[in-house]
C-alpha positions as CSV (number, residue, x, y, z in Angstrom):
1,X,-62.3,59.1,-64.6
2,X,-60.1,61.4,-66.6
3,X,-59.5,60.8,-70.1
4,X,-56.1,61.7,-71.5
5,X,-55.6,62.6,-75.2
6,X,-53.1,60.5,-76.9
7,X,-49.7,62.3,-77.2
8,X,-47.8,62.9,-80.4
9,X,-44.4,61.6,-81.4
10,X,-42.6,64.8,-80.4
11,X,-44.1,65.0,-77.1
12,X,-43.5,61.4,-76.3
13,X,-39.9,61.8,-77.3
14,X,-39.4,64.8,-75.0
15,X,-41.1,62.9,-72.1
16,X,-38.4,60.2,-72.6
17,X,-35.5,62.4,-72.3
18,X,-35.3,63.1,-68.5
19,X,-36.1,59.6,-67.5
20,X,-34.5,57.2,-69.7
21,X,-30.7,56.3,-69.7
22,X,-29.3,57.8,-73.0
23,X,-27.7,54.6,-74.2
24,X,-29.6,54.8,-77.6
25,X,-29.9,57.4,-80.2
26,X,-33.2,56.4,-81.7
27,X,-34.8,57.9,-84.9
28,X,-37.5,60.3,-84.2
29,X,-40.4,58.0,-84.6
30,X,-42.7,56.6,-81.9
31,X,-44.2,53.1,-82.9
32,X,-47.5,52.3,-81.7
33,X,-48.7,49.3,-83.9
34,X,-47.1,46.9,-86.2
35,X,-48.1,43.9,-88.4
36,X,-45.9,42.1,-91.1
37,X,-43.3,44.3,-92.5
38,X,-45.2,47.5,-91.5
39,X,-45.3,49.6,-88.4
40,X,-47.4,52.6,-87.6
41,X,-46.6,55.5,-85.3
42,X,-48.8,57.2,-82.7
43,X,-50.0,59.6,-85.3
44,X,-51.0,57.0,-87.9
45,X,-48.1,57.3,-90.2
46,X,-47.0,53.8,-91.7
47,X,-43.4,52.8,-92.3
48,X,-41.8,49.9,-93.9
49,X,-39.6,48.1,-91.3
50,X,-36.2,47.3,-92.9
51,X,-34.4,46.6,-89.6
52,X,-36.7,44.0,-88.3
53,X,-35.4,44.2,-84.7
54,X,-31.8,43.4,-85.8
55,X,-33.3,40.2,-87.2
56,X,-35.3,39.3,-84.1
57,X,-38.3,39.9,-86.5
58,X,-37.4,37.5,-89.2
59,X,-41.1,36.4,-89.4
60,X,-42.4,39.9,-89.3
61,X,-44.3,41.7,-86.6
62,X,-47.0,39.7,-84.9
63,X,-46.8,36.6,-87.1
64,X,-50.1,34.8,-86.6
65,X,-48.6,31.4,-85.8
66,X,-46.3,32.8,-83.1
67,X,-48.9,35.0,-81.7
68,X,-51.3,32.0,-81.5
69,X,-48.6,29.9,-79.8
70,X,-47.9,32.7,-77.1
71,X,-51.6,33.1,-76.5
72,X,-52.3,29.4,-75.9
73,X,-49.4,29.2,-73.6
74,X,-50.4,32.3,-71.6
75,X,-53.6,30.5,-70.7
76,X,-51.6,27.5,-69.2
77,X,-48.3,28.3,-67.5
78,X,-45.6,31.0,-68.2
79,X,-42.9,30.2,-65.7
80,X,-41.8,27.2,-63.6
81,X,-38.0,27.8,-63.5
82,X,-35.7,24.9,-64.2
83,X,-36.3,23.7,-60.6
84,X,-39.1,21.7,-62.2
85,X,-39.9,20.1,-65.5
86,X,-42.5,21.5,-67.8
87,X,-44.3,19.9,-70.8
88,X,-42.9,22.2,-73.4
89,X,-39.2,22.1,-72.7
90,X,-38.2,18.6,-74.2
91,X,-40.2,19.3,-77.5
92,X,-38.4,22.6,-78.0
93,X,-35.0,21.2,-77.5
94,X,-35.8,18.1,-79.8
95,X,-37.2,20.5,-82.6
96,X,-34.2,22.9,-82.4
97,X,-31.7,20.1,-82.3
98,X,-33.3,18.6,-85.4
99,X,-33.5,21.9,-87.2
100,X,-29.8,22.7,-86.6
101,X,-28.4,19.2,-86.9
102,X,-27.0,19.3,-83.5
103,X,-27.2,16.9,-80.5
104,X,-27.9,19.1,-77.4
105,X,-29.6,22.4,-76.5
106,X,-28.8,24.7,-73.6
107,X,-31.7,27.3,-73.6
108,X,-31.0,30.8,-72.4
109,X,-32.8,34.2,-72.8
110,X,-30.6,36.9,-74.6
111,X,-28.0,36.6,-77.3
112,X,-25.3,37.9,-74.9
113,X,-26.2,35.1,-72.4
114,X,-25.9,32.6,-75.2
115,X,-22.4,33.9,-75.9
116,X,-21.3,34.1,-72.2
117,X,-22.7,30.4,-71.9
118,X,-20.5,29.3,-74.8
119,X,-17.5,31.0,-73.3
120,X,-17.9,29.1,-69.9
121,X,-18.6,25.9,-71.8
122,X,-15.6,26.2,-74.1
123,X,-13.4,26.9,-71.2
124,X,-14.8,24.1,-69.0
125,X,-14.4,21.7,-72.0
126,X,-10.6,22.8,-72.5
127,X,-9.9,22.1,-68.9
128,X,-11.8,18.8,-68.4
129,X,-11.4,17.2,-71.8
130,X,-8.4,19.0,-73.8
131,X,-6.4,19.1,-70.6
132,X,-5.5,22.8,-70.6
133,X,-4.0,23.8,-67.3
134,X,-6.6,25.6,-65.0
135,X,-7.0,29.3,-65.7
136,X,-4.9,29.3,-68.9
137,X,-7.5,28.8,-71.5
138,X,-7.7,31.2,-74.5
139,X,-10.4,31.9,-77.0
140,X,-9.7,33.3,-80.5
141,X,-11.9,36.0,-81.7
142,X,-12.1,38.3,-84.8
143,X,-11.7,42.0,-85.0
144,X,-14.8,43.9,-85.8
145,X,-16.9,41.4,-83.7
146,X,-20.0,42.0,-82.0
147,X,-21.2,39.5,-79.5
148,X,-23.0,41.5,-76.9
149,X,-22.4,44.0,-74.1
150,X,-21.5,42.2,-71.1
151,X,-18.4,43.1,-69.3
152,X,-16.6,39.9,-70.7
153,X,-17.8,40.3,-74.2
154,X,-16.7,43.9,-74.6
155,X,-13.3,43.1,-73.3
156,X,-12.5,41.6,-76.7
157,X,-14.4,44.1,-78.7
158,X,-12.4,46.3,-81.1
159,X,-15.1,49.0,-81.2
160,X,-14.0,51.8,-78.8
161,X,-17.7,53.0,-78.6
162,X,-18.8,49.6,-77.2
163,X,-15.6,49.0,-75.1
164,X,-14.1,52.2,-73.6
165,X,-14.6,53.0,-70.1
166,X,-15.6,49.5,-68.9
167,X,-12.2,48.1,-67.8
168,X,-10.6,46.4,-66.2
169,X,-11.2,43.8,-69.0
170,X,-11.6,40.1,-68.9
171,X,-8.4,38.2,-70.0
172,X,-8.1,35.2,-72.1
173,X,-9.0,36.2,-75.6
174,X,-6.8,36.7,-78.8
175,X,-8.0,39.1,-81.4
176,X,-7.2,38.4,-85.0
177,X,-8.2,40.1,-88.5
178,X,-11.6,38.9,-89.5
179,X,-11.6,36.7,-92.6
180,X,-7.8,35.9,-92.2
181,X,-7.4,32.2,-91.9
182,X,-3.5,32.3,-91.6
183,X,-4.0,34.7,-88.5
184,X,-6.4,32.3,-87.1
185,X,-3.8,29.4,-87.4
186,X,-1.1,31.4,-86.0
187,X,-3.2,32.4,-82.9
188,X,-4.3,28.9,-82.0
189,X,-2.1,26.9,-79.7
190,X,-2.2,24.3,-77.0
191,X,-4.1,26.5,-74.6
192,X,-6.8,27.4,-77.1
193,X,-10.3,26.3,-76.1
194,X,-12.2,27.6,-79.2
195,X,-12.3,30.0,-82.1
196,X,-15.5,32.2,-81.6
197,X,-16.5,34.0,-84.8
198,X,-19.7,35.4,-86.7
199,X,-20.1,33.7,-90.0
200,X,-21.1,37.1,-91.2
201,X,-20.4,40.1,-89.1
202,X,-23.6,42.1,-88.7
203,X,-22.9,45.2,-86.5
204,X,-19.7,45.7,-88.5
205,X,-21.8,46.4,-91.6
206,X,-22.8,42.9,-93.0
207,X,-19.2,41.9,-93.6
208,X,-18.9,38.5,-95.4
209,X,-15.6,36.6,-95.0
210,X,-13.7,35.4,-98.2
211,X,-15.0,32.2,-99.7
212,X,-13.8,29.2,-98.0
213,X,-12.8,31.0,-94.7
214,X,-15.3,29.1,-92.7
215,X,-14.1,25.8,-94.0
216,X,-10.5,26.8,-93.3
217,X,-11.4,27.8,-89.6
218,X,-13.2,24.5,-89.3
219,X,-10.1,22.6,-90.4
220,X,-7.7,24.7,-88.2
221,X,-9.9,24.0,-85.2
222,X,-10.1,20.2,-86.0
223,X,-6.3,19.9,-86.4
224,X,-5.6,21.9,-83.2
225,X,-8.1,20.0,-81.2
226,X,-10.2,23.1,-80.1
227,X,-13.7,24.1,-80.7
228,X,-15.3,26.1,-83.5
229,X,-18.0,28.3,-82.1
230,X,-20.3,30.1,-84.7
231,X,-22.2,33.1,-83.4
232,X,-25.5,32.9,-85.5
233,X,-27.5,35.1,-83.3
234,X,-28.1,37.7,-86.3
235,X,-27.1,35.5,-89.2
236,X,-29.2,32.4,-88.3
237,X,-32.6,31.2,-88.7
238,X,-33.2,32.0,-92.4
239,X,-31.8,35.4,-92.6
240,X,-29.2,34.5,-95.2
241,X,-31.2,32.0,-97.2
242,X,-30.3,29.0,-95.2
243,X,-31.1,27.9,-91.7
244,X,-27.6,28.8,-90.6
245,X,-25.1,30.9,-92.4
246,X,-22.4,28.2,-92.0
247,X,-24.4,26.1,-94.4
248,X,-23.2,28.3,-97.3
249,X,-19.7,26.6,-96.8
250,X,-21.2,23.1,-95.6
251,X,-19.6,23.7,-92.3
252,X,-20.8,22.0,-89.0
253,X,-19.4,24.0,-85.8
254,X,-19.0,22.4,-82.5
255,X,-21.4,24.9,-80.9
256,X,-23.9,27.3,-82.6
257,X,-25.3,30.4,-80.7
258,X,-28.8,31.3,-81.6
259,X,-31.1,34.2,-80.3
260,X,-33.1,37.1,-81.8
261,X,-35.5,35.4,-84.3
262,X,-35.6,32.3,-81.9
263,X,-38.1,34.4,-79.9
264,X,-40.3,35.4,-82.8
265,X,-40.0,39.0,-81.8
266,X,-42.3,38.1,-78.9
267,X,-40.1,37.0,-76.1
268,X,-36.4,36.9,-75.6
269,X,-35.1,33.3,-76.4
270,X,-31.6,32.2,-77.1
271,X,-29.7,28.9,-77.1
272,X,-26.4,27.2,-77.4
273,X,-26.7,24.1,-79.5
274,X,-23.9,21.7,-80.1
275,X,-22.2,18.3,-79.7
276,X,-23.2,16.2,-76.8
277,X,-19.6,15.7,-75.6
278,X,-19.2,19.5,-75.4
279,X,-22.3,20.6,-73.8
280,X,-22.3,17.6,-71.7
281,X,-19.5,19.1,-69.5
282,X,-22.2,21.0,-67.7
283,X,-23.5,19.3,-64.6
284,X,-26.4,20.3,-62.3
285,X,-25.8,23.5,-60.4
286,X,-22.8,24.6,-62.6
287,X,-24.9,26.9,-64.9
288,X,-28.4,28.1,-65.1
289,X,-31.0,30.8,-65.7
290,X,-34.3,31.6,-63.9
291,X,-36.1,32.3,-67.2
292,X,-34.1,30.2,-69.5
293,X,-36.2,27.6,-71.2
294,X,-39.5,29.0,-69.5
295,X,-42.8,27.7,-70.9
296,X,-43.7,30.8,-72.8
297,X,-40.3,31.0,-74.4
298,X,-40.3,27.3,-75.5
299,X,-43.9,27.6,-76.9
300,X,-42.8,30.5,-79.2
301,X,-39.4,28.9,-79.9
302,X,-41.0,25.6,-80.9
303,X,-43.5,27.5,-83.2
304,X,-40.3,29.3,-84.9
305,X,-38.6,25.8,-85.5
306,X,-41.8,24.6,-87.1
307,X,-42.0,27.6,-89.4
308,X,-38.4,27.0,-90.6
309,X,-38.8,23.3,-90.8
310,X,-40.6,23.7,-94.1
311,X,-37.7,25.6,-95.9
312,X,-40.1,28.2,-97.1
313,X,-38.6,31.2,-95.4
314,X,-35.1,30.2,-96.2
315,X,-36.1,29.9,-99.9
316,X,-37.9,33.2,-99.8
317,X,-34.8,34.9,-98.3
318,X,-32.6,33.5,-101.2
319,X,-35.2,34.6,-103.9
320,X,-36.0,38.1,-102.5
321,X,-32.2,38.4,-101.5
322,X,-31.4,38.2,-105.3
323,X,-33.8,41.1,-105.9
324,X,-32.1,43.1,-103.1
325,X,-28.7,42.4,-104.4
326,X,-29.6,43.4,-108.1
327,X,-31.4,46.7,-107.0
328,X,-28.4,47.6,-104.8
329,X,-26.0,46.9,-107.4
330,X,-27.9,49.4,-109.8
331,X,-27.4,52.1,-107.1
332,X,-23.5,51.8,-107.4
333,X,-22.2,55.2,-108.5
334,X,-25.5,56.8,-107.6
335,X,-24.8,57.5,-104.1
336,X,-23.7,53.9,-103.1
337,X,-20.0,53.1,-103.0
338,X,-20.4,49.4,-102.3
339,X,-22.5,46.9,-100.7
340,X,-22.4,43.4,-99.2
341,X,-25.4,41.1,-99.2
342,X,-26.3,37.7,-98.4
343,X,-30.1,36.5,-98.5
344,X,-32.2,39.4,-97.0
345,X,-29.4,41.1,-95.3
346,X,-27.2,43.9,-96.6
347,X,-24.8,46.5,-95.6
348,X,-24.7,49.6,-97.8
349,X,-21.7,52.0,-97.9
350,X,-23.0,55.4,-98.7
351,X,-20.9,58.0,-100.6
352,X,-19.9,60.5,-97.9
353,X,-20.6,63.4,-100.3
354,X,-24.2,62.2,-100.2
355,X,-24.5,62.0,-96.4
356,X,-23.6,60.0,-93.3
357,X,-25.4,56.8,-92.5
358,X,-27.5,58.6,-90.0
359,X,-28.5,61.3,-92.3
360,X,-29.7,58.8,-94.9
361,X,-31.6,56.9,-92.2
362,X,-33.3,60.1,-91.3
363,X,-34.2,61.0,-94.8
364,X,-35.6,57.4,-95.3
365,X,-37.7,57.9,-92.3
366,X,-39.4,60.8,-93.9
367,X,-40.1,58.5,-97.0
368,X,-41.7,56.0,-94.7
369,X,-38.8,53.4,-94.6
370,X,-37.0,52.5,-91.3
371,X,-33.3,51.5,-91.4
372,X,-30.3,51.7,-89.1
373,X,-26.9,53.4,-89.7
374,X,-23.7,51.8,-88.4
375,X,-20.0,53.0,-88.5
376,X,-20.5,56.3,-90.1
377,X,-21.3,56.0,-93.6
378,X,-23.0,52.5,-93.8
379,X,-26.6,51.6,-93.4
380,X,-28.0,48.1,-92.7
381,X,-31.0,46.5,-94.3
382,X,-32.6,43.4,-92.8
383,X,-36.3,43.2,-93.6
384,X,-38.6,40.7,-92.2
385,X,-38.4,37.6,-94.5
386,X,-42.2,38.0,-95.0
387,X,-41.9,41.2,-96.8
388,X,-43.5,41.3,-100.3
389,X,-41.5,41.9,-103.5
390,X,-43.4,45.0,-104.1
391,X,-42.7,46.4,-100.7
392,X,-39.1,45.5,-101.1
393,X,-39.0,47.5,-104.5
394,X,-40.9,50.3,-102.8
395,X,-38.3,50.6,-100.1
396,X,-35.4,50.5,-102.6
397,X,-37.0,53.1,-104.7
398,X,-37.3,55.3,-101.6
399,X,-33.6,54.8,-101.2
400,X,-32.9,55.7,-104.7
401,X,-35.0,59.0,-104.3
402,X,-33.1,59.9,-101.0
403,X,-29.7,59.3,-102.6
404,X,-30.7,61.4,-105.7
405,X,-31.8,64.4,-103.6
């Protein structure tokens, strides 16, 4: 048997180049191990993870309760398909419905699948319940949105990088400015099936709508007799200091889309949760997924709901979010032009004279902190909700150092 010496970061990155499709431009770090808020590369260097898998790792890397739930399930059964019942599905659905205050759960795998499912359900509901003529249903969406990368979802993206080159595009969507309730009201009509928005736009740079916007959208959709669909795939499950971001305005949508953190950073798990009379339009054979609601996914997903049911992670996000907001405010005029924060989630606009978002991310990497740039001069911060206050200060001190340099 021949033993091969472990390769370093540079060698592994070069090895990826000829065989991987170049749909990502990752930072030059090769992660080999992780725990909590920390990751370690193949050469033993440690980094604070302030991206947390785009909020898929709300509970940190390898949270012991989630790892244990997965291990227990791995010893029993991992997949049955929905052709049969399994003993974990009902419990998962009940716990997720209770956590979100909704009636019914449609389990899927990825966030994009959850959004696609909601589009289908909204259209079906419009034809069967609202009485929209077949083929005429429209859905109102917001500029700057990010709902996924399928052909249908990029059809109503306003980001040319995500959209260009994938036509012909799926019709049936009306795009309005984000946070503009009057524009939503003008776009809604007799054929409107739903208004689909992110309560906070993540990919756009953690863009928070004006106070009262979500309540206004809820009222507009109620008056128009259409659905309010909230995409909480990034903003939900504790990230903003509440279980769902819509709770900041005491709003209850008709459908809520969940993903990312629902799988605990272990397996892809997503779900559409909502009113029984809306999800109830689906009947056997009309929608499905081979892996949706599989035993391993529901075991991890149930453990996630149990962690959130205590309210401790939501409270921690609020408390540490106040620290994050204060530290970022102190950086205004010192390399930071502006920032937007809600809970442990922030978009930070860097002074272009200091560097691009990518350049700042690369400099932070050298300081042992991982972040992600978006839209030129903005970086996003979304640390695990388990991060310690000292580590959060450590990361923000590194940002100050990088900006000053």
